[in-house]
KEKE-3310 file (N, C-alpha, C; in steps of 0.2 Angstrom, whole numbers, plus 5000, padded with zeros to 4 digits):
npx = (5004:5003:5011:5001:4989:4990:4988:4975:4969:4961:4950:4946:4943:4932:4923:4921:4916:4904:4899:4898:4888:4877:4874:4862:4864:4878:4886:4893:4905:4920:4927:4941:4942:4936:4941:4955:4951:4943:4952:4961:4953:4950:4963:4964:4953:4952:4964:4974:4973:4972:4981:4980:4968:4954:4947:4933:4932:4936:4926:4914:4917:4917:4905:4897:4899:4892:4886:4880:4883:4897:4900:4895:4903:4916:4914:4911:4924:4931:4926:4913:4900:4886:4886:4891:4881:4871:4876:4877:4864:4858:4865:4869:4861:4866:4879:4877:4869:4879:4887:4880:4878:4890:4893:4891:4882:4872:4881:4893:4891:4888:4901:4908:4902:4906:4920:4919:4914:4925:4935:4930:4929:4942:4955:4968:4983:4993:5010:5009:5000:4987:4971:4967:4955:4943:4933:4940:4942:4931:4925:4914:4910:4897:4884:4883:4877:4877:4891:4895:4889:4896:4909:4907:4903:4915:4923:4918:4920:4934:4937:4930:4937:4949:4946:4943:4956:4965:4975:4976:4989:4990:4992:4997:5003:5013:5021:5025:5033:5043:5048:5053:5065:5074:5082:5079:5072:5083:5091:5086:5093:5095:5088:5094:5105:5121:5131:5130:5135:5142:5139:5128:5119:5118:5112:5100:5094:5093:5084:5073:5070:5066:5055:5046:5044:5038:5026:5020:5017:5009:4998:4994:4988:4976:4959:4947:4937:4943:4954:4949:4942:4953:4959:4949:4949:4963:4969:4959:4954:4941:4929:4924:4910:4906:4912:4905:4892:4894:4895:4884:4883:4885:4895:4902:4905:4912:4924:4928:4931:4942:4952:4953:4958:4970:4977:4978:4987:4998:5002:5004:5015:5025:5026:5030:5043:5049:5048:5053:5063:5071:5071:5071:5060:5065:5072:5062:5054:5064:5069:5058:5053:5064:5066:5054:5058:5069:5063:5056:5044:5030:5027:5015:5011:5021:5017:5004:5008:5016:5007:4998:5007:5010:4997:4995:5005:5000:4988:4993:5000:4990:4984:4973:4965)
npy = (4994:5011:5026:5037:5030:5023:5032:5034:5023:5021:5027:5019:5007:5011:5014:5001:4994:5000:4995:4982:4982:4987:4977:4965:4952:4947:4936:4932:4937:4945:4961:4961:4952:4957:4970:4970:4967:4978:4989:4987:4990:5003:5008:5006:5012:5025:5031:5029:5037:5049:5054:5063:5061:5063:5060:5061:5057:5044:5038:5041:5032:5019:5018:5017:5004:4988:4980:4967:4959:4959:4954:4941:4936:4936:4927:4915:4913:4910:4897:4895:4885:4888:4900:4897:4889:4898:4907:4898:4894:4907:4911:4902:4901:4911:4908:4896:4901:4909:4899:4892:4901:4899:4886:4871:4861:4852:4845:4850:4863:4860:4856:4867:4876:4870:4873:4887:4889:4883:4893:4904:4900:4895:4885:4885:4887:4899:4903:4904:4895:4899:4900:4906:4913:4920:4927:4934:4946:4954:4969:4975:4986:4991:4980:4963:4954:4960:4961:4948:4943:4950:4945:4931:4929:4933:4924:4913:4915:4914:4901:4894:4896:4890:4877:4874:4875:4868:4854:4843:4836:4820:4820:4809:4802:4811:4812:4798:4798:4806:4799:4788:4791:4789:4778:4776:4785:4792:4794:4804:4815:4816:4825:4836:4849:4845:4854:4858:4859:4844:4842:4850:4844:4831:4836:4841:4829:4822:4831:4829:4816:4817:4826:4817:4807:4814:4818:4805:4801:4811:4810:4797:4799:4806:4807:4794:4798:4810:4805:4798:4807:4815:4805:4803:4815:4819:4806:4798:4808:4814:4827:4841:4842:4829:4822:4829:4824:4811:4811:4817:4832:4849:4856:4867:4864:4853:4859:4866:4857:4850:4860:4862:4849:4849:4860:4854:4844:4850:4858:4848:4842:4852:4853:4840:4840:4850:4845:4831:4830:4841:4853:4871:4886:4894:4884:4875:4883:4886:4874:4867:4875:4875:4862:4861:4870:4863:4852:4858:4865:4874:4877:4873:4864:4854:4848:4843:4833:4825:4821:4814:4804:4797:4792:4784:4774:4768:4763:4754:4746:4740:4732:4736:4742)
npz = (5000:4996:5003:5003:5002:5014:5024:5022:5026:5038:5034:5023:5030:5039:5029:5023:5033:5034:5022:5024:5034:5027:5018:5013:5014:5021:5021:5032:5032:5037:5041:5039:5029:5018:5016:5009:4995:4993:4995:4984:4974:4977:4974:4961:4954:4960:4967:4958:4947:4954:4965:4975:4981:4993:5009:5006:4993:4993:5002:4994:4983:4989:4995:4984:4979:4975:4988:4992:4981:4980:4992:4990:4980:4986:4996:4989:4984:4995:4997:5002:5002:5002:4996:4984:4979:4978:4968:4957:4955:4952:4941:4932:4920:4913:4910:4903:4892:4886:4882:4872:4862:4854:4853:4843:4846:4858:4867:4865:4869:4883:4887:4884:4893:4905:4905:4905:4918:4925:4922:4928:4942:4944:4940:4939:4949:4958:4963:4976:4980:4978:4970:4954:4948:4937:4944:4954:4949:4950:4956:4963:4958:4949:4943:4947:4939:4926:4924:4924:4913:4903:4905:4904:4891:4884:4889:4883:4870:4870:4875:4865:4854:4858:4859:4846:4839:4847:4849:4861:4870:4878:4895:4903:4893:4889:4900:4901:4890:4894:4905:4899:4894:4905:4915:4928:4941:4947:4937:4930:4926:4912:4906:4907:4901:4894:4897:4910:4927:4935:4949:4951:4942:4949:4961:4956:4952:4964:4970:4962:4965:4978:4977:4969:4978:4989:4982:4980:4993:4997:4988:4992:5004:5002:5003:4998:4988:4983:4977:4967:4960:4955:4947:4938:4931:4928:4923:4916:4909:4909:4907:4916:4917:4915:4926:4936:4934:4937:4951:4954:4956:4952:4938:4942:4955:4954:4948:4959:4968:4962:4962:4976:4980:4972:4979:4991:4989:4984:4996:5005:4999:5000:5014:5017:5010:5018:5031:5031:5022:5024:5017:5016:5015:5004:4996:4993:4984:4975:4970:4965:4955:4947:4943:4936:4925:4920:4914:4904:4906:4915:4933:4937:4927:4929:4941:4938:4928:4936:4945:4937:4933:4946:4948:4937:4940:4951:4946:4937:4946:4953:4943:4937:4923)
capx = (5000:5007:5010:4995:4984:4991:4985:4968:4967:4955:4944:4943:4940:4926:4918:4920:4912:4897:4897:4895:4882:4871:4873:4857:4867:4885:4889:4897:4912:4923:4931:4948:4941:4934:4945:4960:4948:4941:4958:4964:4948:4952:4969:4963:4948:4952:4971:4979:4972:4971:4985:4978:4961:4953:4942:4926:4932:4936:4919:4909:4918:4916:4898:4894:4900:4887:4888:4878:4886:4904:4900:4893:4909:4921:4912:4913:4931:4933:4924:4907:4896:4880:4887:4892:4874:4867:4879:4875:4857:4856:4869:4870:4858:4870:4885:4874:4867:4885:4890:4875:4879:4895:4894:4887:4877:4871:4886:4899:4889:4889:4908:4910:4899:4910:4926:4918:4914:4932:4939:4927:4932:4950:4958:4975:4985:4999:5016:5007:4995:4980:4968:4967:4949:4940:4929:4944:4942:4925:4926:4908:4908:4892:4880:4886:4874:4880:4898:4896:4887:4901:4914:4906:4903:4922:4926:4915:4923:4941:4937:4928:4943:4954:4943:4944:4963:4970:4975:4980:4993:4988:4997:5000:5008:5019:5025:5028:5039:5049:5051:5056:5072:5077:5082:5076:5072:5090:5095:5082:5098:5096:5084:5098:5110:5128:5135:5129:5140:5139:5136:5121:5115:5116:5108:5093:5091:5091:5078:5067:5068:5062:5048:5042:5042:5033:5020:5017:5015:5003:4992:4992:4985:4970:4952:4946:4934:4947:4959:4945:4941:4959:4960:4945:4951:4969:4971:4954:4953:4934:4927:4921:4903:4906:4914:4900:4887:4896:4894:4878:4883:4886:4902:4906:4907:4918:4930:4931:4934:4948:4956:4954:4963:4977:4980:4980:4993:5004:5003:5007:5022:5029:5027:5035:5049:5052:5049:5056:5069:5075:5071:5068:5055:5068:5074:5056:5052:5069:5070:5052:5053:5070:5064:5050:5061:5073:5058:5053:5037:5029:5027:5008:5012:5025:5013:4999:5011:5018:5001:4996:5012:5008:4991:4997:5009:4995:4983:4997:5002:4984:4982:4967:4966)
capy = (5000:5017:5030:5040:5025:5021:5038:5034:5016:5021:5029:5013:5002:5013:5013:4994:4992:5002:4991:4975:4983:4988:4971:4961:4945:4948:4930:4930:4940:4950:4967:4959:4948:4962:4976:4970:4968:4985:4993:4986:4994:5010:5010:5005:5017:5032:5033:5028:5043:5055:5052:5068:5059:5064:5056:5061:5053:5037:5036:5041:5027:5013:5018:5015:4997:4983:4976:4960:4956:4959:4949:4934:4933:4935:4921:4910:4912:4907:4891:4895:4881:4891:4906:4894:4887:4904:4909:4893:4895:4913:4914:4896:4902:4916:4904:4891:4905:4911:4893:4890:4905:4898:4879:4868:4856:4852:4842:4855:4868:4858:4856:4874:4879:4868:4877:4894:4889:4882:4899:4908:4898:4895:4879:4887:4889:4903:4901:4904:4890:4902:4899:4912:4913:4927:4930:4938:4953:4958:4974:4977:4992:4989:4974:4957:4951:4963:4959:4941:4943:4952:4940:4924:4930:4934:4917:4908:4916:4912:4894:4891:4897:4885:4870:4873:4875:4865:4847:4843:4830:4817:4821:4803:4800:4815:4810:4792:4799:4809:4794:4783:4793:4788:4771:4776:4792:4794:4796:4809:4820:4816:4831:4842:4850:4843:4860:4860:4856:4838:4843:4853:4838:4827:4840:4841:4822:4821:4835:4826:4810:4820:4828:4811:4803:4818:4817:4799:4801:4816:4807:4791:4802:4809:4803:4790:4801:4814:4801:4796:4813:4816:4800:4804:4822:4819:4800:4796:4813:4816:4834:4843:4840:4821:4821:4831:4819:4805:4812:4821:4839:4854:4856:4872:4861:4849:4863:4868:4851:4849:4865:4860:4843:4852:4864:4850:4840:4855:4860:4842:4841:4857:4851:4834:4842:4853:4841:4825:4831:4847:4859:4877:4889:4896:4878:4873:4887:4886:4867:4865:4879:4873:4856:4862:4873:4858:4848:4862:4866:4878:4873:4870:4858:4849:4845:4840:4827:4821:4818:4808:4798:4793:4788:4778:4769:4765:4759:4748:4741:4736:4728:4738:4747)
capz = (5000:4995:5009:5003:5004:5021:5028:5021:5028:5043:5030:5020:5035:5041:5023:5022:5039:5032:5016:5027:5037:5022:5014:5016:5016:5021:5021:5038:5031:5042:5038:5036:5023:5012:5015:5004:4989:4992:4994:4978:4969:4978:4971:4953:4952:4963:4968:4952:4943:4958:4971:4980:4983:5000:5013:5003:4987:4995:5005:4989:4979:4992:4996:4977:4977:4976:4994:4992:4975:4982:4997:4987:4976:4990:5000:4984:4983:5001:4998:5005:4998:5001:4991:4977:4977:4975:4961:4952:4954:4949:4935:4927:4914:4910:4908:4897:4887:4882:4878:4867:4857:4850:4852:4837:4848:4866:4870:4864:4874:4890:4888:4884:4900:4911:4904:4908:4926:4928:4922:4933:4949:4943:4941:4940:4955:4958:4967:4983:4981:4978:4964:4950:4944:4934:4949:4958:4946:4951:4961:4966:4954:4944:4945:4946:4933:4920:4924:4922:4906:4899:4906:4901:4884:4882:4890:4879:4864:4871:4875:4859:4849:4860:4857:4839:4836:4851:4849:4867:4871:4884:4900:4905:4887:4889:4906:4899:4885:4897:4909:4895:4893:4911:4917:4934:4943:4949:4930:4927:4924:4905:4903:4909:4896:4895:4899:4917:4932:4937:4955:4950:4939:4955:4965:4953:4952:4970:4971:4958:4969:4984:4975:4967:4985:4992:4978:4981:4999:4997:4985:4996:5010:5000:5004:4992:4983:4980:4973:4961:4956:4952:4942:4932:4928:4925:4920:4912:4904:4909:4907:4922:4917:4916:4933:4940:4933:4940:4958:4956:4957:4946:4936:4946:4961:4952:4947:4966:4972:4959:4965:4983:4980:4970:4984:4997:4987:4984:5003:5008:4996:5003:5021:5017:5008:5023:5037:5030:5018:5027:5013:5018:5010:4998:4993:4990:4978:4970:4966:4962:4949:4943:4940:4930:4919:4917:4910:4899:4908:4921:4939:4937:4922:4932:4946:4934:4925:4941:4948:4932:4934:4952:4947:4932:4943:4955:4942:4934:4951:4955:4938:4934:4918)
cpx = (5004:5006:5004:4989:4984:4987:4977:4965:4961:4949:4941:4940:4933:4921:4916:4916:4905:4894:4894:4889:4876:4870:4867:4859:4875:4889:4893:4904:4914:4926:4937:4948:4939:4938:4951:4957:4946:4947:4961:4959:4949:4958:4968:4959:4949:4960:4975:4979:4972:4975:4983:4970:4960:4948:4935:4926:4932:4929:4914:4910:4915:4908:4894:4895:4894:4888:4886:4882:4893:4904:4899:4900:4915:4920:4913:4920:4934:4930:4917:4902:4889:4880:4887:4885:4870:4869:4877:4868:4855:4859:4871:4867:4862:4876:4882:4872:4873:4888:4886:4876:4885:4896:4889:4881:4877:4877:4892:4897:4890:4897:4911:4908:4904:4917:4925:4918:4921:4936:4936:4930:4939:4952:4966:4977:4992:5004:5014:5002:4988:4977:4967:4961:4947:4936:4933:4944:4936:4926:4920:4906:4903:4889:4884:4884:4877:4887:4899:4894:4892:4907:4913:4905:4910:4925:4924:4918:4930:4941:4935:4934:4948:4952:4944:4951:4967:4969:4980:4983:4990:4993:5000:5005:5014:5023:5029:5034:5045:5052:5055:5063:5076:5077:5078:5076:5078:5093:5091:5087:5098:5092:5088:5104:5117:5133:5135:5134:5138:5136:5129:5117:5113:5111:5100:5090:5089:5084:5072:5065:5064:5055:5043:5040:5037:5026:5016:5014:5009:4997:4989:4987:4978:4964:4951:4942:4938:4952:4955:4944:4947:4961:4956:4947:4957:4971:4966:4952:4945:4934:4924:4913:4902:4907:4908:4894:4888:4895:4888:4878:4885:4893:4906:4908:4913:4925:4933:4934:4941:4954:4958:4959:4970:4980:4982:4986:4999:5006:5007:5014:5027:5031:5031:5042:5053:5053:5053:5063:5073:5075:5068:5064:5058:5070:5067:5054:5057:5069:5063:5051:5059:5069:5059:5053:5065:5069:5055:5046:5036:5028:5020:5008:5015:5021:5007:5002:5013:5012:4998:5001:5011:5002:4991:5000:5004:4990:4987:4999:4996:4982:4975:4968:4959)
cpy = (5006:5021:5034:5036:5023:5026:5037:5027:5016:5023:5023:5008:5005:5012:5006:4991:4994:4997:4984:4976:4984:4982:4967:4954:4946:4942:4928:4933:4945:4956:4965:4955:4952:4967:4976:4970:4975:4990:4993:4990:5001:5013:5011:5011:5024:5034:5033:5034:5050:5053:5057:5066:5060:5059:5055:5057:5046:5034:5036:5034:5020:5012:5016:5008:4993:4979:4969:4956:4954:4953:4941:4932:4932:4928:4915:4908:4909:4900:4890:4891:4884:4897:4903:4892:4892:4907:4905:4894:4901:4915:4908:4897:4907:4912:4899:4895:4907:4905:4892:4895:4903:4890:4876:4864:4856:4850:4847:4861:4867:4858:4863:4878:4877:4872:4884:4894:4888:4889:4904:4907:4898:4888:4880:4889:4893:4900:4901:4899:4893:4901:4906:4911:4920:4931:4935:4945:4957:4963:4976:4984:4990:4982:4968:4953:4954:4961:4952:4940:4944:4947:4933:4924:4930:4927:4912:4909:4913:4904:4891:4891:4891:4878:4869:4872:4870:4857:4845:4836:4827:4818:4815:4801:4804:4813:4803:4793:4802:4804:4789:4785:4792:4781:4770:4784:4796:4797:4801:4815:4821:4822:4837:4843:4847:4848:4861:4856:4850:4838:4845:4848:4834:4830:4840:4834:4821:4825:4832:4820:4812:4822:4822:4808:4807:4817:4811:4798:4806:4813:4801:4793:4805:4804:4799:4793:4806:4811:4799:4802:4815:4811:4801:4810:4821:4812:4798:4802:4816:4824:4835:4841:4833:4819:4823:4826:4813:4805:4815:4828:4843:4854:4862:4869:4856:4853:4865:4863:4849:4854:4864:4854:4845:4856:4859:4846:4844:4856:4854:4840:4845:4855:4845:4836:4846:4849:4835:4826:4837:4853:4865:4880:4891:4890:4875:4876:4886:4880:4865:4869:4877:4867:4856:4865:4868:4854:4852:4864:4871:4873:4869:4863:4852:4845:4841:4833:4823:4817:4812:4802:4794:4789:4783:4773:4765:4760:4753:4743:4737:4731:4730:4743:4749)
cpz = (5000:5002:5009:5005:5011:5026:5027:5023:5033:5039:5026:5024:5037:5035:5022:5027:5037:5026:5019:5030:5033:5018:5017:5018:5016:5021:5027:5037:5036:5038:5035:5030:5016:5011:5010:4997:4988:4991:4987:4973:4970:4974:4963:4951:4955:4963:4962:4948:4947:4965:4977:4983:4990:5003:5009:4997:4988:4998:4999:4985:4983:4993:4989:4975:4979:4982:4994:4986:4977:4987:4995:4983:4981:4994:4995:4984:4990:5002:5001:5000:4997:4996:4984:4975:4974:4969:4956:4950:4950:4942:4931:4921:4910:4906:4902:4891:4882:4878:4872:4861:4852:4849:4846:4840:4856:4869:4870:4869:4881:4892:4889:4891:4905:4911:4907:4915:4929:4928:4927:4940:4949:4945:4941:4947:4955:4963:4974:4985:4981:4971:4960:4945:4942:4940:4954:4955:4947:4957:4965:4963:4948:4946:4943:4940:4926:4919:4922:4915:4901:4899:4903:4894:4881:4883:4885:4872:4864:4871:4869:4854:4851:4858:4850:4836:4841:4850:4855:4868:4878:4889:4902:4899:4887:4894:4904:4894:4889:4902:4905:4894:4899:4913:4924:4936:4945:4942:4926:4924:4916:4902:4904:4903:4899:4898:4907:4922:4935:4944:4955:4947:4945:4959:4963:4953:4959:4972:4968:4962:4975:4982:4973:4973:4988:4989:4980:4988:5000:4994:4989:5002:5008:5002:4997:4987:4980:4976:4967:4957:4952:4946:4936:4928:4924:4921:4915:4907:4904:4910:4914:4923:4918:4923:4938:4940:4937:4948:4960:4958:4951:4944:4939:4952:4959:4951:4954:4969:4969:4962:4972:4984:4978:4975:4990:4995:4987:4991:5006:5005:4999:5010:5021:5015:5014:5029:5037:5027:5020:5022:5017:5013:5003:4994:4989:4984:4973:4966:4963:4955:4945:4940:4935:4924:4916:4912:4905:4900:4914:4927:4939:4932:4925:4937:4943:4931:4930:4945:4944:4933:4940:4951:4942:4936:4948:4952:4939:4940:4954:4950:4935:4929:4915)
residu = (UNK:UNK:UNK:UNK:UNK:UNK:UNK:UNK:UNK:UNK:UNK:UNK:UNK:UNK:UNK:UNK:UNK:UNK:UNK:UNK:UNK:UNK:UNK:UNK:UNK:UNK:UNK:UNK:UNK:UNK:UNK:UNK:UNK:UNK:UNK:UNK:UNK:UNK:UNK:UNK:UNK:UNK:UNK:UNK:UNK:UNK:UNK:UNK:UNK:UNK:UNK:UNK:UNK:UNK:UNK:UNK:UNK:UNK:UNK:UNK:UNK:UNK:UNK:UNK:UNK:UNK:UNK:UNK:UNK:UNK:UNK:UNK:UNK:UNK:UNK:UNK:UNK:UNK:UNK:UNK:UNK:UNK:UNK:UNK:UNK:UNK:UNK:UNK:UNK:UNK:UNK:UNK:UNK:UNK:UNK:UNK:UNK:UNK:UNK:UNK:UNK:UNK:UNK:UNK:UNK:UNK:UNK:UNK:UNK:UNK:UNK:UNK:UNK:UNK:UNK:UNK:UNK:UNK:UNK:UNK:UNK:UNK:UNK:UNK:UNK:UNK:UNK:UNK:UNK:UNK:UNK:UNK:UNK:UNK:UNK:UNK:UNK:UNK:UNK:UNK:UNK:UNK:UNK:UNK:UNK:UNK:UNK:UNK:UNK:UNK:UNK:UNK:UNK:UNK:UNK:UNK:UNK:UNK:UNK:UNK:UNK:UNK:UNK:UNK:UNK:UNK:UNK:UNK:UNK:UNK:UNK:UNK:UNK:UNK:UNK:UNK:UNK:UNK:UNK:UNK:UNK:UNK:UNK:UNK:UNK:UNK:UNK:UNK:UNK:UNK:UNK:UNK:UNK:UNK:UNK:UNK:UNK:UNK:UNK:UNK:UNK:UNK:UNK:UNK:UNK:UNK:UNK:UNK:UNK:UNK:UNK:UNK:UNK:UNK:UNK:UNK:UNK:UNK:UNK:UNK:UNK:UNK:UNK:UNK:UNK:UNK:UNK:UNK:UNK:UNK:UNK:UNK:UNK:UNK:UNK:UNK:UNK:UNK:UNK:UNK:UNK:UNK:UNK:UNK:UNK:UNK:UNK:UNK:UNK:UNK:UNK:UNK:UNK:UNK:UNK:UNK:UNK:UNK:UNK:UNK:UNK:UNK:UNK:UNK:UNK:UNK:UNK:UNK:UNK:UNK:UNK:UNK:UNK:UNK:UNK:UNK:UNK:UNK:UNK:UNK:UNK:UNK:UNK:UNK:UNK:UNK:UNK:UNK:UNK:UNK:UNK:UNK:UNK:UNK:UNK:UNK:UNK:UNK:UNK:UNK:UNK:UNK:UNK:UNK:UNK:UNK:UNK:UNK:UNK:UNK:UNK:UNK:UNK:UNK:UNK:UNK:UNK:UNK:UNK:UNK:UNK)
# end
């Protein structure tokens, strides 16, 4: 927060307190859970163009925000099932309508709708382990219905274009091709260039072994349903709609469950690397990112493929295909 914004913090807090009070359903949210979102909006819409904005400018802006809509979105991001139920109930038509504008048939429309819900909630996870969904961009400025119509239509266009031009390699096949280049995990140095220092190559190989062991342990500790969801999504390649139908819930719920399991796996891996292998926080970030780069992918892709590999090994070990 800038020095000027710091001086205005009491003003922002007072205005956010009033925002919570005027909401018909504040979803049980506290000031500390809403203030960061509102502060970002104040920076973007008020202070960015006018660093000399005063108390009155801040109050006027925050008082104009849609209290109930903002509380609904923030509650959804925090995993409030009742809030998600409300947003699906009230806005699923909006998502389906956007999908049907671009899809050729009902099946494609449902796939597209599932992709839109996934983008809204967020299946991607940043380096802090936090989801990166489109809902995080809603500021409360303007109606949620209008904002969602605009966002879902743009997402539908983007997703439809991806579906038309993308031929996606199977994650398990990609990992098998990588694994085929190594006699065992210890020899995974084959993905490293010959110009690297041998000590660094050994260090990377050892780090890869630690990560693989941590992943196996993390996945083994998952609840049975969570393991099945990950298998259906990553190994069997089922779409969110298909997974949701299998368990009897909405595709938006399927995307949230996948994100929750992804986060749980990542947190467990980091904890194991720290407690069992003695990695500190800097090493966790450095080596996980480094291993991903050596394999020519981003960190999210590394975790995805590694999860697939562990699931493949379990399926092969059980003799069930």
